[in-house]
N, C-alpha and C positions, 0 to 999 in steps of 0.2 A: 790435511787437516785443516779446517777452516779457521781463520784467525778471528772471525766475528763470534762474540760470545753468545750462546743460546741459552746458558744458564743450567743449574742442575735440575734434574727431573727426579721423581720420587726415588727411583732406583739408585741414585747417586748418594743418597744419605745413608749413614751407618750410625748405630747407637754409640753415644760417647764421641762422636766426631766433633772436632774443634773447627770453627770457621771464622777466623779473623777477618773483619770487613775492610773492604778497599776504601780509599778516599776519605781520610779524616777531614773534618770540616771546622773551620773558626767561624763562630757565631758572634755577630756584632750588632751594632745598632740598626744596620740595614735590614737584617732578618727580624729584628724586633718590630720595626715600623711596618715591614711587609705583612708579618703575622697579624698585626692589628688591622691593616687594611683589608685583608682577605677574609677575616673572621668577625670584626667588629668587637672584639674583646676589650672591655674597658677597666679590667681589675686593676685597681690602683697600685698593688704591690709590684706589677710588672710593667709600669709605665713611667717610672721616675728615676731610677738609679741603676740602670743596667743590668738588673737581675733578669735572668732569662726565664720566661714563662715556662712553667713545668711541662706544659703540653708542647711547646715549641721543642724543648729538649728531648721528650719522648718521640715526637715525629722524626726528629733528626737522627736519632738512635735507630728507630725502625727503619727509616729511609736506607740508612747505610747497610742494613742487613739484606736488602732486597736483591742486590745482584747475585749473591752467592746462595741466598736462602729462599727467595720467593718470587723469582723472575718469571717462573712457570706456574704461578699460583692460579687456582681457580677462585679462591676467595680466602680472605683472612677471617678466621672464625671466632677468635676470643683470646682473652688475656686473664692471667691470674698473678697473685703475689707481687704486684707492681708497687714498688717502694722508691720513693724520692729520698736518697741518702742526706744525712745532715750537711755535708758539703754542698752548697748551692753553685749552680752554674751562673757565671756572670759574663757580660760582653767582653770579648777577646779570648774567652777560652776555646780550645781546640779539642773537639769531641772525637774520641776513638771508640770503637764497638767491637765486641767479640760475641760468638754465639757457641753454644754447645748443643748438640742434638740429644735430647732426654726422652724422646718417645717417638714410636713410629707405628702406623697402623695402615695397612692397605684397605681401601673400600671395597665393598662387595661388587661394585660395578666392574672392578679391575682396570678402570680407566685413570684412577687417581689414588692417592693415599694422604693421610694426615701426619704432618710432621710437627712435634713439640720442640721448641727451641727456648733455651734460658739465654737472655741477652743481658749484656752488662755495658753501659756506657761510662767512659772515663774521661777525665780532663787531661791536660798535657803533663800534669804531674803524676799520673797514673791513679788518681783518687776516683773511687766509684761514686758517680752522680746518680745513677739510676739503675735498677735491675728489675727484671720481670720475665714471665714466661708468656709465650704467645704460641697458638697452634694454627696451622695454615694447611689448606687442602692444596696439594701440588700434583699436577699432571704427571702421568707416567709416560716414559718413552715408548715402551713397548706393552704388548698385552700380556706377555708371559707373567705368571703368578710369582710374586716374591715371598719370602719366608714371612713377611709381616702381615700376610693374609691369614695364615693360620696360627701364628705365634706373636700376635702384637704386643707391644710393650707401651702401656698408657701409664704415664707418671700419676703419682698421688699428689694432689696439690692442695694447700691450705685454702679452706673456705674464706677466711677473713685474716686480716693482718691485725695484730694486737694493737690497741691504743698505746701501749708502751713503746711501739716502735715509731711512733709518729710525734715524739716529743718536739716542740718548737725550738728554733734557734734562740740564743739568749737574747738578741736584739730585736725580736719580733714585735715587741709592744710599741716600739717607736719606729718601725721600719716605713710605715706608710701613713699618709694624712687621712683625715676624717673624710668619709664619703658624702657628707651631709644628710644621711638617711640613718636613723638610730637603731635599727635592729641588732641586737647583740646575742651572744650564746645563750643567755637565759630565755631568750624569746622564742626559742625552737623547742618543739616537743615531739617525741616519737609518736608516729602515726599521722602527722600533718601532712598536707600536700600543698606545694606551692606551684602554681600555674604561672609560666613565664611570659605568655602571650605574643612575644615578638616572633612572627614568622619570618622564615628565610627561605627564598626561592633559589634553588642552585642553578648556576649558570655554567656553561661549558668552560669558558674562559677562566673563571674564579677556581672551580675545583681543579682544573689542569694546571694552573699557575701555582696553586697551593701544593699540589703534589710533587711538581717539579722543584719547588723551594727546597724540599727536603731530600732531593736526589733519588727519589723513588721512581724507577723507570719501568715498574711492571707494566707489560703492554696492555693489560686489562683495563687500565685507566686512560689509554690514549688512542689506541688503535681500533678505529671503527670497522675496518675490514675484519679484524680479528674477532670482534664482538658483536657482529650482526647489526652494526650501525649504532649500538648503544653502549659506549664505553662505561664502565663501572665507577661510580664515584668512591674515591679512596676512603676507607672507612675512618681514617684519621681525621679527614675533613669534617665528616658528620660529627665526630667526637668533639672537635674544636667548636663547631657551631652550637652544638647542644651546650657545651660548657659555657660558651659566650652568652647564650640566651639565659643560662642559670643564674647569672649575675642578677636579674631581676627578681628582688625579694631576698637576695643574699649580698647585697652591695658592700657589706663590710668584710666579706671573706679575705683571709689571709693567705689562701693558696691550697690547692690540691696537694696532698702530701702522700696518698697512697690509693691504689685501685685494688680492691679485693677480688673482683671478678669482672669481666666484661664480655658481652656477646653481640656480635653483628648478626642480627637475626634474618634480615631481608635485605636485598639490594636496594640501592639509591642511584637515580640516573638524572642527568641534567633535566630541568623542568619540575622536577619534584619540590614540593615546600615542605621545609622542616618546622616542627614545633616540639617544644619541650616542657616536661614537669619534673618536679622533684618530689620525693617522699623521704621524710626523715625517719630513718630506722632506729638510731639509738644515739645518745649523747654521753660524753665523757669529759669531765672538767680538766683532766690531766693534772690533777693535784692543784698546786698553788701557782701554776703558770698563768700568765696574763690572758691566755687564749684557752678555749675548750675546743674538743673535736666533735664534730657532727659526721656521723655515718649517714650517707644518703644514697638513695637509688635514684639515679637520672635516667629518664627514658626519653627518647627521641622518636618521634612519629613522623611519618610522610603523609602529606595530603590529608591530614586528620588533626584537628586542634582539640586536645584533651580538655581544655578549659570549657569546652562546649557540652561536655558530659562528665562533670567533675565526681559524680559518684560511681563511675564505671569501675568494674572489678577487672583486674588484670591477672592473667595466669601466665603460662610460660610464653615469653616473647616469640618463640617459634610457631605458636599457634595463632599469632594475632599479626596479620599481614601488614598492618600499618606501623607496628612497632619495629623500627629499623635498629635500634641500638639501646641496650640496657647496661648501665654501669654501676657497680656497687663501689663507692668510694668514701674516702675520709677527707673532710674539709676542715680547716682551722677557722675559728670565729672569736673575736675579742669578747671578753666578758665585761659586764658592768661593775661586777663585784670581783675584788681580788682574791678572797678567800675561796677554798675549793668548795664545790657543790657536788652533792651526791650524783653519781652516774645513773642514767636512765636508760633501760633496754626493753 
């Protein structure tokens, strides 16, 4: 038996299976600085007091799942029910991650299948920091049909996370300094589009360094021989670039608190240039909280600047080859007024 770990294939997963992840990781100022260097993210809330950027935490949790869950992945397909819990990660926390298999479906090709995983990231005290569901396409070891071809189990997932679940922490109104730009919660309206303008060309060094930062060792991101000379850019890198670009026009944001759903619609490779736009879907004042919640749809496009066609109609991202990522998320934004405002949808 070879000691070299080749990872789980689709046949190795079973419904209800628990997969504790190896290699807990302590996050500190080095990871915070490296994340900023590789993405250009300038969100003030995650630059001053050792608070871990929510996407840095998310990528670390996801990266810890790779060795046992997706080392043989063809592609990471999407996310749902992603919630950052009230306990925030701070520099010095040690992150532990566990998975549960909640769905399985063999693809009609017979060469791969889709695995749905519920992942939870906790700190050294055992407190939940982040939970989410993701689904990933995993290669099969053999061609023989599995039971998940004729009897798939596809989990029912919530379409959105309720605003009641994204209540801010008590100190959020004083947590970060002014951005010097005045947009506040009341300035955003459902239906408006914000074009972020800042293009970002992906380089091999940056996307591979980013992926290694989070202990993600999936071979599709590094092995040119395995990928016909075109390693696939880690979808988390695309997500972080899009979120960093999203700051333009949302400079006062207090932080991503939930992702309702996410789709990696098309592949990204080194040399592609990424552009982003945001559509405001609804707003919720969260009662008398000093911040309100904006539900937004973030789209990331490759080699296609959406600002050049501001009236474009967008359908399913799967049908639009330039749309590489679509995220439905909740973002917190400070209010000008402290009294509650009517929710708009």
